[in-house]
N, C-alpha and C positions, 0 to 999 in steps of 0.2 A: 283764534283770534290771529290775528297778524299785526306784524308790527309797527302799520301806519296806524290800525283803529287801538292799538294799547297806547303809541303818545298823544291822539286824541284823548281817549278817555282819561289819560294824565293831564292833558290841556285844560279840560272842560270841568274837571272835580273841584278845584278850587271856585272858579266861579259861581259852579251849580250850586256850592255849596252857603256863600255869602248872599246867594240872589234867596234861597232858604230863607237865613236868617231874617234878611230883610221884610221878606213875605210873614215872615209870624210876627215880627216888630210893627210893620204896618197893623196886622191883624187886632194885635192887642191895641194900638191907639186907636182903631176906627170901630173896633165890635169888641160885644160883649165877653169876648174870650179874652184868657190874659196869656202872656209868654207862657207862665206855671201850668196853662192846661195842653198847650201845641207842641213845647220844644219836645216829647216824642217825636214829632214830624221829621224834624231834624236826622233824630237817628232812623229812621225810615229811609229818609233819603241814602243818608251815607252807605248805608247796610246793599241798596240799590245799586247803588253807585259801584261799591265793591262787587256786586254779582254780576254787573254788567261789565264790568272792566276785565272778569277772567282773573287766570291763576297766571303769574308772571315768570319768565324761566329765568331760573337762579347759575345761568352760568358759569360764576366764579365760586360755586358752590362746591367743594369734597362730597363725594359720596360718604356714607356713613360707615361706619366698620362692620365685617361680616358679623351672624351672630355667633357667640362661644370663644370673640377674642383672638388673638393673632394665635397664628397654629403653625409649627415647622418644620 
């Protein structure tokens, strides 16, 4: 995944979550389903966004020490 698509996913994550919450409250208001029954959909949407977002590069992270500690 290139940098441009990572920025796009980061930019749309918040609005997609807000839209999902709004849809769930609308379903709660106008159907027989309550928010207590539909909130797992929010977790599914967040998980899908994480999967689609891919792994971010950690440029400023130092590598872990070698196994066995320091050797002189």
